[in-house]
C-alpha positions in Angstrom: 27.3 -21.6 53.7 25.6 -18.3 53.2 28.4 -17.2 50.9 27.7 -20.3 48.7 24.0 -19.4 48.7 24.4 -15.9 47.2 25.7 -17.1 43.8 22.8 -19.5 43.6 20.4 -16.7 44.4 21.9 -14.5 41.8 21.8 -17.3 39.2 18.2 -18.0 40.0 17.2 -14.3 39.5 19.2 -14.1 36.2 17.4 -17.2 34.9 14.1 -15.8 35.8 14.8 -12.4 34.1 16.1 -14.3 31.1 13.0 -16.3 30.9 10.8 -13.2 31.0 12.9 -11.6 28.3 12.7 -14.6 26.0 8.9 -14.8 26.6 8.5 -11.1 25.6 10.7 -11.3 22.6 9.2 -14.5 21.2 5.7 -13.3 22.0 6.3 -10.1 20.0 7.7 -12.1 17.0 4.8 -14.5 17.2 2.2 -11.7 17.3 4.0 -9.9 14.4 4.0 -13.1 12.3 0.4 -14.0 12.9 -1.1 -10.5 13.6 -3.7 -12.2 15.8 -4.4 -15.5 17.5 -7.3 -17.4 16.2 -10.1 -17.6 18.8 -11.9 -20.7 19.7 -15.6 -20.9 19.9 -15.4 -19.7 23.5 -13.8 -16.2 24.0 -10.6 -16.3 26.1 -12.0 -13.7 28.5 -14.7 -16.2 29.4 -12.4 -19.3 29.8 -12.1 -20.6 33.3 -8.5 -20.8 34.3 -6.6 -21.3 37.5 -3.2 -20.0 38.5 -0.3 -22.1 39.8 1.3 -20.0 42.5 4.1 -21.0 44.8 5.4 -18.7 47.6 3.6 -15.8 45.9 5.2 -16.4 42.5 2.9 -17.0 39.5 4.2 -19.9 37.3 1.4 -20.2 34.8 -2.3 -20.3 34.3 -3.9 -23.6 33.3 -7.2 -24.4 31.7 -9.6 -27.1 32.8 -12.5 -29.2 31.5 -15.7 -30.2 33.1 -14.3 -33.6 34.3 -11.0 -32.1 35.5 -11.6 -28.4 36.6 -8.8 -25.9 36.3 -8.5 -25.4 40.1 -7.9 -29.2 40.7 -5.4 -29.3 37.8 -3.5 -26.3 39.2 -3.5 -27.7 42.7 -2.1 -31.1 41.5 0.7 -29.3 39.5 1.6 -27.2 42.5 1.8 -30.2 44.8 4.1 -32.1 42.4 6.5 -29.0 42.0 6.6 -28.6 45.8 7.3 -32.2 46.3 10.1 -32.0 43.8 11.6 -28.9 45.5 11.6 -30.7 48.8 13.8 -33.5 47.3 17.3 -32.2 47.9 18.7 -35.0 45.7 17.1 -33.5 42.6 18.8 -30.9 40.6 17.0 -28.4 38.4 19.4 -29.3 35.6 17.5 -32.6 35.3 14.3 -30.8 34.2 13.4 -32.0 30.7 10.7 -31.4 28.1 9.1 -34.1 26.0 7.1 -32.7 23.0 4.3 -34.9 21.8 1.8 -34.3 19.1 -0.9 -33.1 21.4 1.1 -31.9 24.4 4.4 -30.9 25.9 5.4 -32.7 29.1 7.8 -31.2 31.6 9.5 -33.9 33.7 11.7 -33.8 36.8 13.8 -36.8 36.2 11.3 -39.7 36.0 8.5 -37.7 37.6 6.0 -35.9 35.4 5.3 -32.3 36.6 2.9 -30.7 34.1 1.3 -31.4 30.8 0.9 -28.3 28.6 -1.6 -28.4 25.8 -2.3 -26.0 22.9 -5.3 -24.6 24.8 -2.9 -23.6 27.6 -0.7 -21.8 25.1 -3.7 -19.9 23.8 -4.0 -18.1 27.2 -0.6 -16.6 26.8 -0.9 -16.2 23.0 2.3 -18.1 22.2 3.4 -21.4 20.7 3.0 -24.5 23.0 6.7 -25.4 22.7 7.8 -21.9 23.5 5.5 -21.9 26.5 7.0 -25.2 27.7 10.5 -23.7 27.5 9.5 -20.7 29.5 7.6 -22.7 32.1 10.6 -25.0 32.5 12.9 -22.1 33.3 10.3 -20.7 35.8 9.9 -24.0 37.5 13.6 -24.3 38.0 13.7 -20.7 39.4 10.8 -21.5 41.8 12.5 -24.8 43.0 15.7 -22.9 43.7 13.9 -20.1 45.5 11.8 -22.6 47.4 15.0 -24.4 48.7 16.8 -21.1 49.3 14.0 -19.6 51.3 13.8 -22.6 53.6 17.6 -23.0 54.1 18.4 -22.9 57.9 20.9 -20.2 57.4 18.5 -18.0 55.5 15.7 -18.6 57.9 17.9 -17.7 60.9 19.1 -14.5 59.1 15.5 -13.5 58.3 14.4 -14.3 61.8 17.2 -11.9 63.0 16.0 -9.3 60.6 12.4 -9.8 61.8 13.5 -9.3 65.5 15.5 -6.2 64.5 12.6 -4.8 62.5 10.3 -5.5 65.5 12.6 -3.6 67.8 12.9 -0.7 65.4 9.1 -0.7 64.9 8.5 -0.6 68.6 11.0 2.2 69.0 9.4 4.2 66.2 5.9 3.6 67.5 7.0 4.8 71.0 8.7 7.8 69.4 5.6 8.7 67.3 3.2 8.5 70.2 5.5 10.5 72.4 6.0 13.1 69.7 2.3 13.5 69.2 1.7 13.7 73.0 4.2 16.6 73.1 2.5 18.2 70.1 -0.9 18.0 71.8 0.6 19.6 74.9 2.3 22.3 72.9 -0.9 23.0 70.8 -2.9 23.2 74.0 -0.6 25.9 75.4 0.1 27.9 72.3 -2.2 27.2 69.4 -5.4 27.2 71.5 -4.4 30.5 73.1 -3.7 32.0 69.7 -7.1 30.8 68.4 -8.9 32.3 71.4 -7.0 35.6 70.8 -8.0 35.5 67.1 -11.7 34.9 68.0 -11.7 37.8 70.4 -10.2 40.1 67.9 -12.8 39.0 65.3 -15.5 39.9 67.8 -16.5 36.3 68.0 -17.4 36.1 64.3 -15.5 32.8 64.4 -15.7 30.4 67.3 -12.5 29.4 69.0 -13.8 26.0 70.1 -14.7 25.1 66.5 -11.2 26.0 65.1 -9.5 24.2 68.0 -11.7 21.1 67.3 -10.6 21.2 63.6 -6.9 21.5 64.6 -7.1 18.8 67.2 -8.9 16.5 64.8 -6.2 17.2 62.2 -3.5 16.2 64.7 -5.4 13.1 65.6 -5.8 12.1 61.9 -2.1 12.5 61.3 -1.3 10.4 64.4 -3.6 7.6 63.3 -2.3 7.7 59.7 1.4 7.6 60.9 0.8 4.7 63.2 -1.2 2.8 60.5 1.5 3.4 57.9 4.2 2.2 60.3 2.3 -0.9 61.2 1.5 -1.6 57.6 5.2 -1.3 56.5 6.3 -3.5 59.4 3.8 -6.3 58.6 4.5 -6.1 54.9 8.2 -6.4 55.4 8.3 -9.0 58.1 5.7 -11.2 56.5 7.7 -11.1 53.2 10.8 -12.5 54.9 9.4 -16.0 55.3 7.9 -18.1 52.5 4.9 -19.3 54.6 3.7 -15.7 55.3 4.8 -14.2 52.0 1.3 -14.6 50.4 -0.2 -12.6 53.2 2.4 -9.9 52.6 1.5 -9.8 48.9 -2.2 -9.5 49.9 -1.4 -6.6 52.2 0.7 -5.0 49.4 -2.2 -5.4 46.9 -4.7 -4.0 49.3 -2.9 -0.6 49.0 -1.3 -0.9 45.6 -4.4 -2.0 43.6 -6.6 0.9 44.6 -3.8 3.3 43.9 -3.2 1.7 40.5 -6.9 1.8 39.7 -7.0 5.5 40.7 -4.0 6.3 38.6 -5.2 4.4 35.5 -8.6 5.9 35.9 -7.1 9.4 36.1 -5.0 8.8 33.1 -7.9 7.4 31.1 -10.1 10.3 32.2 -7.7 13.1 31.4 -9.3 14.0 28.0 -12.7 14.1 29.6 -11.4 16.2 32.5 -9.7 18.6 30.1 -13.0 19.0 28.2 -14.9 19.6 31.5 -12.3 22.3 32.6 -12.6 24.0 29.2 -16.4 23.9 29.4 -16.4 25.3 32.9 -14.1 28.2 31.9 -16.2 29.0 28.8 -19.4 28.8 30.9 -17.9 31.1 33.6 -16.9 33.7 31.0 -20.3 33.6 29.2 -22.1 34.0 32.6 -20.0 37.0 33.5 -20.8 38.6 30.1 -24.5 37.9 30.6 -24.5 39.4 34.1 -22.8 42.5 32.9 -25.4 42.9 30.1 -28.4 42.5 32.3 -26.9 44.8 35.0 -26.6 47.5 32.4 -30.2 46.9 31.3 -31.4 47.2 34.9 -29.6 50.5 35.3 -31.1 51.8 32.1 -27.8 52.2 30.3 -28.9 49.6 27.7 -32.5 50.0 26.6 -34.6 47.2 25.1 -37.9 47.8 23.3 -40.9 46.9 25.4 -38.6 45.5 28.2 -39.0 46.9 31.7 -35.7 47.4 33.5 -37.2 45.8 36.5 -37.3 42.6 34.6 -33.6 42.5 34.0 -32.5 40.7 37.2 -35.2 38.0 37.1 -34.6 37.4 33.4 -30.8 37.1 34.2 -31.6 34.4 36.8 -33.7 32.5 34.2 -31.0 32.8 31.5 -28.3 31.8 34.0 -30.3 28.7 35.1 -30.9 27.6 31.5 -27.3 28.1 30.5 -26.1 26.0 33.5 -28.6 23.3 32.9 -27.6 23.1 29.2 -23.9 22.9 30.2 -24.7 20.1 32.6 -26.5 18.2 29.9 -23.4 18.6 27.6 -21.0 17.7 30.4 -22.8 14.6 31.7 -21.3 12.0 29.3 -17.8 13.3 30.0 -18.1 12.9 33.8 -15.9 10.0 34.9 -18.0 7.1 35.9 -21.2 8.5 34.4 -21.8 5.3 32.5 -21.5 3.1 35.6 -24.6 1.4 37.1 -24.0 3.1 40.4 -23.9 6.6 38.8 -27.0 5.8 36.8 -28.8 4.5 39.9 -28.0 7.7 41.8 -29.2 9.8 38.9 -32.5 7.9 38.7 -33.0 8.3 42.5 -32.4 12.0 42.4 -34.8 12.3 39.4 -37.5 10.4 41.4 -37.0 12.6 44.5 -37.1 15.7 42.3 -40.3 14.6 40.5 -42.1 13.8 43.7 -41.3 17.2 45.3 -41.3 19.4 42.2 -45.0 20.1 42.0 -45.1 22.8 44.7 -41.6 23.9 43.8 -42.5 24.5 40.1 -45.8 26.2 41.0 -44.0 28.6 43.4 -41.3 29.3 40.7 -43.9 29.9 38.1 -45.8 32.2 40.5 -42.7 34.2 41.1 -42.0 34.6 37.4 -45.6 35.5 36.7 -45.6 38.2 39.3 -42.3 39.6 38.1 -43.4 40.0 34.5 -46.9 41.0 35.5 -45.5 43.9 37.4 -47.8 43.3 40.4 -45.3 44.8 42.9 -41.7 45.3 43.6 -39.5 45.6 46.7 -40.4 48.6 48.8 -44.1 48.8 47.7 -47.0 48.9 50.1 -49.3 46.0 49.3 -52.1 44.0 50.7 -52.5 40.2 50.0 -55.5 38.7 51.6 -55.3 39.8 55.3 -51.6 40.7 55.1 -50.7 44.4 54.7 -47.2 45.8 54.8 -44.1 46.7 52.9 -42.5 44.3 50.4 -39.1 43.4 51.8 -37.9 40.7 49.4 -39.1 39.1 46.3 -37.6 35.7 45.6 -38.2 33.0 43.0 -40.4 31.0 45.3 -41.5 33.3 48.2 -42.3 36.9 48.9 -41.4 38.5 52.3 -43.6 41.3 53.7 -42.9 43.5 56.7 -46.2 44.3 58.4 -47.1 47.4 60.5 -46.8 45.2 63.6 -43.1 44.6 62.9 -43.8 41.1 61.6 -42.0 39.4 58.8 -44.5 37.3 56.8 -43.3 34.9 54.1 -45.9 34.1 51.5 -45.4 31.3 48.8 -45.7 32.8 45.4 -48.3 30.2 44.4 -50.6 31.5 47.1 -50.2 35.1 45.7 -51.4 34.0 42.3 -54.6 32.8 43.9 -55.3 36.0 45.8 -56.0 39.6 44.9 -53.0 41.9 45.3 -53.7 45.5 46.2 -50.7 47.7 45.5 -50.9 51.1 47.2 -47.6 52.4 45.9 -48.2 52.2 42.2 -50.4 55.4 41.9 -49.3 57.1 45.1 -46.6 59.0 43.3 -49.1 60.3 40.7 -52.5 61.5 41.5 -52.3 59.8 44.9 -54.3 57.2 46.8 -57.9 57.9 47.9 -58.2 57.4 51.7 -61.8 57.1 52.8 -63.9 56.4 55.9 -67.6 56.2 56.6 -69.7 57.7 59.4 -73.5 57.4 60.1 -75.4 60.6 60.9 -79.1 60.9 61.8 -81.7 62.3 59.4 -82.3 65.3 61.6 -78.9 66.7 60.7 -78.7 68.6 57.4 -76.6 66.7 54.9 -75.0 69.9 53.8 -73.7 70.5 57.3 -72.4 66.9 57.6 -70.5 67.2 54.3 -69.0 70.5 55.3 -67.9 69.0 58.7 -66.3 66.0 56.9 -64.5 68.3 54.5 -63.3 70.4 57.4 -61.9 67.3 59.2 -60.1 66.4 56.0 -58.6 69.9 55.7 -57.3 69.6 59.3 -55.6 66.3 58.6 -51.9 66.6 57.6 -50.9 64.3 54.8 -54.1 64.7 52.8 -53.8 66.7 49.6 -55.6 69.9 49.0 -55.5 69.3 45.2 -57.4 67.3 44.0 -60.0 68.4 46.6 -61.5 66.0 49.0 -65.1 64.9 48.3 -68.0 63.3 50.1 -70.4 60.5 49.0 -73.6 59.4 50.6 -73.3 55.6 50.3 -76.4 54.4 52.2 -79.7 55.7 53.5 -80.3 53.4 56.3 -83.2 52.8 58.7 -81.9 55.2 61.3 -79.0 57.1 59.8 -77.4 58.2 56.5 -73.9 56.8 55.7 -71.5 59.6 54.6 -68.1 58.6 53.0 -65.3 61.2 53.1 -62.6 60.7 50.3 -59.3 62.5 50.2 -56.1 62.0 48.2 -52.8 60.9 49.8 -49.3 60.5 48.1 -47.5 59.0 51.1 -48.4 55.2 50.9 -46.0 54.5 53.8 -48.1 56.7 56.2 -51.5 56.0 54.9 -52.7 54.1 58.0 -51.4 56.9 60.3 -53.0 59.6 58.2 -56.3 57.7 58.2 -56.1 57.4 62.0 -55.5 61.3 62.2 -58.6 61.7 59.9 -60.7 59.7 62.4 -59.5 61.9 65.3 -60.3 65.1 63.4 -63.8 63.9 62.4 -64.6 63.2 66.1 -63.3 66.7 67.1 -65.2 68.5 64.4 -68.5 66.8 65.0 -68.1 67.4 68.8 -67.3 71.1 68.2 -70.6 71.6 66.3 -72.8 69.3 68.5 -73.5 66.8 65.8 -74.1 63.3 67.1 -72.4 60.3 65.2 -75.1 57.6 65.0 -72.9 54.7 63.8 -72.6 51.8 64.4 -76.3 51.5 65.4 -79.2 53.7 66.5 -82.0 52.5 68.8 -83.7 55.6 70.2 -83.1 59.3 71.0 -81.2 59.6 74.2 -82.1 62.2 76.9 -78.9 64.0 76.1 -77.0 64.2 72.9 -74.1 61.7 72.7 -71.4 64.3 72.1 -68.2 65.1 74.0 -68.1 68.8 75.1 -64.8 70.6 74.4 -64.1 70.9 78.1 -63.9 67.1 78.3 -61.7 66.6 75.3 -58.6 66.3 77.4 -59.9 64.3 80.3 -57.1 62.4 82.1 -55.0 60.7 81.1 -55.1 62.8 77.9 -53.1 66.0 77.9 -53.7 69.2 75.9 -51.1 69.9 73.3 -48.9 73.0 73.8 -49.8 75.9 71.4 
């Protein structure tokens, strides 16, 4: 019986292929003759149609009307064809076509299967009579296939195939799981040890547990993918053996094939845009390198620009680089695949809103950084004071400035705050005439001012780090109620040690005034004490102080 079934199956496939070939050839001739099909008032893309599908095979698509929807019409045609296929006494040779003025009727003997109208032919873009011939051939093929798929011999054979495939699938599944268990064991013994050795040789710059987690995760992903692919192939094959489950097999097939087809067609359609983006990227990269080389030479003084400070080169390069990248993004945006989709536009709007909400402080800090750069307020390495923060400038960024204080603290100041504060730069003039270090002492009116000034100049002379030229000088800044305020001023060229030098100056002032028996009256004076408030030389090194070795 099975030997007799094969010629029938081959004939059925040949008839089906012949019908498709006739449809393609006649469609091409029809299109060439007419150039285009006249559209009705309603575009074909908006017409509601319903497919007639039997055992996963699409026969035709039928239109409907409000009183007889397309879905009900297709369901009725499908039922009549299946009912005819179940009648073993009917032969497909008895399928006939009756062409009328307004329709073509396909009959199975005395039973009417389907009425085809001119509107149905418009869907396929062919003549109604031609469509009827093709549909007749397809109905015959479907009836033969319907009977063949449900033949007892075929069902038993396919059931045997399904049992065999089930056994093979179970064996392969067992083998895959066993293989990956062995791989896990082997990886735990060899790969994990190798990773630990590599981490120890790298002085723990890389973490062995992280690398091992990545490798183990990769093995787990391959295991899951292999099992899923095996189960998918099994279900798709076994479900396709039987006519009742074949639609489910087609659904499974489409679940994987349709996304791949969409990706492939999308990739092919986006190739010109992708090529443009690649060319734009290469050109931008080359121009950015040339720009970097130019500004690097400017910063080193090899290329000189009029009225352009070399210290401005690197910040200017960052601005130019940002503008070039932003301009390139604007050019590239329309060529990005999916940029015209609603989802892409929604994400763009969301990012724009987030940026606008948080950009006020960002822009103010950026503008502050640029203003300081071109204002020349300070640079890295300078000793500065901003508000209450004094220290060395460690790093100047577009948004913040980092200062290393004398207390070994790293203070980060937003550039917008610096714009609103006075900046004292001690390093700008230190290399020239030098900084003026000063301090104030209060001395009573009973001490000759000439003696006080001489003592202060002597203390400045003893202080290392203070310049002899220009010479130190003394100002009387205040004649108070009980004392005169004297200010000693001396030049210093080492801004990094200015605080230490000033501390040495204070020490020397105390020593000099004690040596000559002059009492320092600051910070306040109430009355003359019984004994002068001075420290005699013999008490200068009272414990725990120690006398320096000469």
